[in-house]
C-alpha positions in Angstrom: -9.8 -32.5 18.8 -9.6 -29.7 16.2 -13.3 -28.8 16.9 -12.6 -28.8 20.7 -9.6 -26.5 20.4 -11.5 -24.2 18.1 -14.3 -24.0 20.7 -11.7 -23.5 23.5 -10.1 -20.7 21.5 -13.4 -19.0 20.9 -14.5 -19.2 24.5 -11.2 -17.7 25.8 -10.8 -15.2 22.9 -10.6 -11.5 23.8 -12.9 -9.6 21.4 -11.2 -7.1 19.1 -13.6 -5.3 16.7 -12.5 -3.8 13.4 -12.0 0.0 13.6 -13.4 1.9 10.7 -11.7 5.3 10.0 -13.4 7.6 7.6 -13.1 11.1 6.3 -15.3 13.8 7.9 -16.6 14.3 4.4 -16.7 10.7 3.0 -17.0 9.8 -0.6 -20.5 9.4 -2.0 -21.3 6.3 -4.1 -24.1 6.3 -6.7 -25.7 2.8 -6.8 -27.3 1.1 -9.8 -30.7 2.1 -8.7 -29.5 5.8 -8.7 -29.6 6.0 -4.9 -26.6 7.4 -3.1 -24.7 6.2 0.0 -21.6 7.4 1.7 -18.7 5.0 1.6 -19.1 4.5 5.3 -22.8 3.7 4.9 -22.0 1.4 2.0 -19.5 -0.6 4.0 -21.8 -0.9 7.0 -24.9 -2.0 4.9 -23.4 -3.9 2.0 -20.1 -5.3 3.5 -20.8 -5.9 7.1 -18.4 -8.8 7.2 -15.5 -6.3 6.9 -16.4 -4.9 10.3 -17.0 -8.2 12.1 -14.3 -9.7 14.3 -12.0 -12.2 12.6 -11.5 -15.4 14.5 -9.0 -17.7 12.7 -8.7 -21.4 13.0 -7.1 -22.4 16.3 -3.9 -23.5 14.7 -3.5 -20.1 12.9 -3.9 -17.9 15.9 -1.5 -15.1 15.0 -0.2 -13.2 12.0 3.1 -15.2 11.8 1.3 -18.5 11.4 -1.2 -17.1 9.0 1.6 -15.7 6.9 3.5 -19.0 7.0 0.4 -20.9 5.9 -0.1 -18.6 2.9 3.6 -19.1 1.9 3.8 -22.9 2.4 0.2 -24.0 1.8 -0.7 -25.7 -1.5 -3.5 -23.6 -3.1 -2.8 -24.7 -6.7 -6.0 -26.7 -7.0 -8.4 -24.0 -5.8 -9.5 -20.6 -7.3 -8.3 -21.5 -10.7 -8.1 -18.6 -13.1 -7.3 -18.7 -16.9 -5.4 -15.7 -18.2 -4.8 -14.2 -21.7 -1.5 -12.2 -21.7 -0.8 -8.9 -23.5 2.7 -7.5 -23.5 3.2 -3.7 -23.7 6.5 -2.2 -24.9 7.3 0.8 -22.7 9.1 4.0 -23.6 12.4 3.0 -22.0 12.4 -0.3 -23.8 11.0 -2.2 -20.9 8.1 -4.7 -21.1 4.9 -4.8 -19.1 2.7 -7.9 -18.8 -1.1 -7.6 -18.5 -2.9 -10.8 -17.7 -6.6 -10.6 -18.7 -9.4 -12.9 -17.4 -13.1 -13.0 -17.2 -16.3 -15.2 -17.3 -15.4 -16.2 -20.9 -13.0 -15.5 -23.8 -12.0 -11.8 -23.9 -13.3 -11.2 -27.4 -16.8 -12.4 -26.5 -17.2 -10.1 -23.4 -19.2 -6.9 -23.4 -16.7 -4.1 -23.8 -18.5 -2.1 -21.1 -18.0 -4.8 -18.5 -16.6 -3.5 -15.2 -12.8 -4.1 -15.1 -10.9 -5.0 -11.9 -7.3 -4.0 -12.2 -5.0 -5.8 -9.8 -1.4 -5.2 -8.7 0.4 -8.0 -6.8 3.0 -8.0 -4.0 6.8 -7.6 -4.0 7.9 -10.5 -6.3 4.6 -12.1 -7.0 2.4 -12.2 -10.1 -1.0 -13.1 -11.4 -0.4 -16.7 -10.3 -0.5 -15.8 -6.6 -3.2 -17.5 -4.5 -4.3 -14.2 -3.0 -4.8 -12.7 -6.4 -6.7 -15.7 -7.7 -8.9 -15.8 -4.6 -10.3 -12.4 -5.6 -10.5 -12.9 -9.3 -12.0 -16.4 -9.2 -15.1 -14.8 -7.6 -15.1 -11.3 -9.2 -14.6 -12.7 -12.7 -16.9 -15.7 -12.5 -20.2 -15.3 -14.4 -23.2 -14.0 -12.5 -24.9 -17.4 -13.3 -22.2 -19.1 -11.3 -22.4 -16.7 -8.4 -19.7 -14.3 -9.4 -19.7 -10.6 -10.3 -19.1 -11.1 -14.0 -16.2 -8.7 -14.1 -13.2 -8.5 -16.5 -10.0 -8.8 -14.5 -6.5 -7.5 -15.4 -3.4 -8.2 -13.4 -0.6 -5.7 -14.1 2.5 -7.7 -13.5 5.6 -5.8 -12.3 8.6 -6.0 -14.7 10.4 -9.3 -14.4 7.5 -11.0 -12.5 5.3 -13.9 -13.5 7.5 -14.7 -16.5 7.6 -11.2 -18.0 11.0 -10.5 -19.4 13.2 -7.6 -18.2 14.2 -5.8 -21.4 15.7 -2.6 -20.1 17.9 -1.7 -17.1 14.8 -0.5 -15.1 12.8 -2.5 -12.6 10.0 -1.4 -10.3 9.5 -0.1 -6.8 6.9 0.9 -4.2 6.8 4.4 -5.6 7.1 4.1 -9.3 3.6 4.6 -10.8 4.4 5.2 -14.5 4.0 1.5 -15.5 0.5 1.4 -13.9 -0.3 4.7 -15.6 0.8 3.3 -19.0 -1.3 0.2 -18.3 -4.4 2.3 -17.5 -4.0 4.3 -20.7 -3.9 1.1 -22.7 -6.9 -0.5 -20.8 -8.9 2.7 -21.1 -8.2 3.1 -24.8 -9.3 -0.5 -25.3 -12.4 -0.3 -23.1 -13.3 3.4 -22.9 -16.8 2.9 -21.5 -16.0 0.3 -18.9 -15.8 1.2 -15.2 -12.4 0.5 -13.8 -11.7 -0.5 -10.2 -8.2 -0.6 -8.8 -6.9 -3.1 -6.2 -3.4 -3.6 -4.8 -1.8 -6.0 -2.5 1.2 -5.1 -0.4 3.8 -3.4 -2.7 1.0 -3.2 -5.4 -1.2 -1.4 -2.8 1.5 1.2 -2.4 1.6 1.8 -6.2 -2.2 1.9 -6.5 -2.5 4.4 -3.6 0.2 6.7 -5.0 -1.2 6.5 -8.5 -4.7 7.5 -7.3 -3.3 10.4 -5.3 -1.1 11.6 -8.1 -4.0 11.5 -10.6 -6.5 13.1 -8.3 -9.6 14.2 -10.2 -8.1 12.6 -13.4 -7.8 9.1 -11.9 -9.0 6.5 -14.4 -10.2 4.3 -11.5 -13.8 4.8 -10.4 -12.8 3.5 -7.0 -9.8 1.7 -5.4 -8.9 -0.7 -2.6 -5.5 -1.2 -0.9 -4.8 -4.4 1.1 -1.8 -4.6 3.5 -0.2 -1.5 2.1 3.3 -0.7 3.5 2.3 2.9 4.0 5.3 4.5 5.7 8.1 2.5 4.2 10.9 4.1 6.2 9.2 3.2 9.5 8.2 -0.3 8.3 11.8 -0.9 7.2 13.0 0.1 10.7 10.5 -2.3 12.2 11.9 -5.1 10.0 15.4 -4.4 11.3 14.5 -4.0 15.0 13.9 -7.6 16.0 15.7 -10.9 15.3 12.6 -12.6 13.9 11.7 -9.9 11.5 15.3 -9.2 10.4 16.2 -12.9 10.0 13.0 -14.4 8.6 10.8 -11.8 6.9 13.4 -9.3 5.7 15.8 -12.0 4.4 13.0 -13.9 2.7 11.9 -10.8 0.8 15.5 -9.8 0.1 16.4 -13.2 -1.2 13.4 -13.2 -3.6 14.2 -9.7 -4.8 17.9 -10.6 -5.3 16.9 -13.7 -7.3 14.7 -11.6 -9.6 17.3 -8.9 -10.1 20.2 -11.2 -10.8 18.2 -13.3 -13.2 18.4 -10.3 -15.5 21.9 -9.1 -14.6 23.2 -9.1 -18.1 20.3 -7.0 -19.4 20.9 -4.4 -16.6 24.7 -4.3 -17.2 24.2 -3.8 -20.9 22.5 -0.5 -20.2 23.9 0.4 -16.8 27.5 -0.8 -16.6 28.2 1.7 -13.8 26.0 -0.4 -11.5 28.3 -3.4 -11.7 29.9 -2.8 -8.3 26.5 -2.7 -6.6 25.3 -5.8 -8.4 28.4 -7.6 -7.4 28.0 -6.5 -3.8 24.4 -7.9 -3.5 25.5 -11.0 -5.5 28.1 -11.7 -2.8 25.6 -11.5 0.1 24.2 -15.1 0.5 21.1 -14.0 2.5 20.5 -10.3 1.9 17.9 -8.4 3.9 15.4 -6.4 2.0 17.2 -3.2 2.9 20.4 -4.6 1.4 18.8 -5.1 -2.0 17.1 -1.7 -1.8 20.4 -0.1 -0.8 22.4 -1.7 -3.7 19.8 -1.9 -6.5 16.3 -0.6 -5.9 17.3 3.0 -5.2 19.1 3.0 -8.5 16.9 0.9 -10.8 13.4 1.2 -9.2 12.0 3.7 -11.6 12.8 6.4 -14.2 15.0 9.4 -13.9 14.1 11.7 -12.2 13.7 10.9 -9.3 15.9 7.8 -9.6 18.6 7.3 -8.6 18.3 8.3 -4.9 21.4 9.4 -2.8 20.5 7.0 0.0 18.0 4.3 0.8 16.4 6.5 3.4 15.7 9.1 0.7 14.1 6.4 -1.5 12.0 5.1 1.4 10.7 8.6 2.3 9.9 9.3 -1.3 8.2 5.9 -2.0 5.9 6.0 1.1 2.3 6.2 0.0 0.5 7.6 3.1 1.1 11.3 2.2 -0.9 10.7 -1.0 -4.1 9.6 0.7 -5.4 13.1 1.1 -5.1 13.7 -2.6 -7.4 10.8 -3.7 -10.6 12.1 -5.1 -12.6 8.8 -5.7 -13.9 6.3 -3.2 -11.0 4.5 -1.6 -11.0 1.6 0.9 -7.8 0.5 2.7 -7.6 -2.7 4.8 -4.7 -3.1 7.2 -4.2 -5.8 9.9 -3.0 -4.7 13.3 -1.1 -8.0 13.7 0.5 -7.9 10.2 4.0 -9.2 10.8 5.6 -7.0 8.1 3.4 -3.8 8.0 3.3 -2.2 11.5 3.5 1.5 10.7 -0.1 2.4 9.8 -0.9 6.1 9.4 -3.6 6.5 12.0 -5.5 8.6 12.7 -6.3 9.4 9.1 -5.6 13.1 8.2 -8.9 15.0 8.4 -8.6 16.3 4.9 -8.3 12.7 3.5 
């Protein structure tokens, strides 16, 4: 029956091809054989699957079902990755957790091995299936069909078991923690090529970091997956329908609230003036994402300045990553789904100077 339904879906499917948007002056890549290809030519010749139409299983025929499957599916037995954790003490007293992985023990790997630096989504971590699905291939040995890379997941503060040790969390626009991580990684492996990759909120941070750093970016190239580019518009989208407001926004808000309140005492020890806001979100049984951003993120999402922000709207405008695309000076690939249930505001067409 499943095969029949898949065939039926394929036969009645309306073809929608991937749209590739590139700069009029695209980045040039130098390959191992010293030949050169533009980023557009590289994608077309080396990554043709990116441009092919995606036809899902018949029972996952839209973005909502695919998202639900990723949330409720059990992927614990596939794409297994073993990490070695390093904790960094930050200037504000906070703690950052870097999870390293690779084809073998870290101390036995060539220090010049290419490093894939990954940032996860809103309240995720290195354990997420979407992170492991990339690293299990990229960091497998070449003998086992992988790329042989070293992988490093930069876990946001408070995520994946990393303790919150200061009254500062993270946000879509705060890049200093990634910057600190890159200084550490670069000092430890100065001759290794570094590639940046971010998912969702992590994609926003990677994009902003690459734009802010410009010519000085420590990434040789970068990739953003499901980036929430225009956060203000995407927040409006989440509030404008019952489904998005009730399911998606509340699910994200509940997870973020749980993370924040798990370290309430640490926050209050260094920021007692935030008690009324913390109590406010504490009393909302099912907060929307915007509720948590209004009461906590705009105050605690980064260092001062620019935090705290007068309003959530001010924070959303500042945190949006799409204005930074034009300042990126290394090869950069962004993948966005037109039927992404959460991210709908995609900055197209791409500015000509990007």
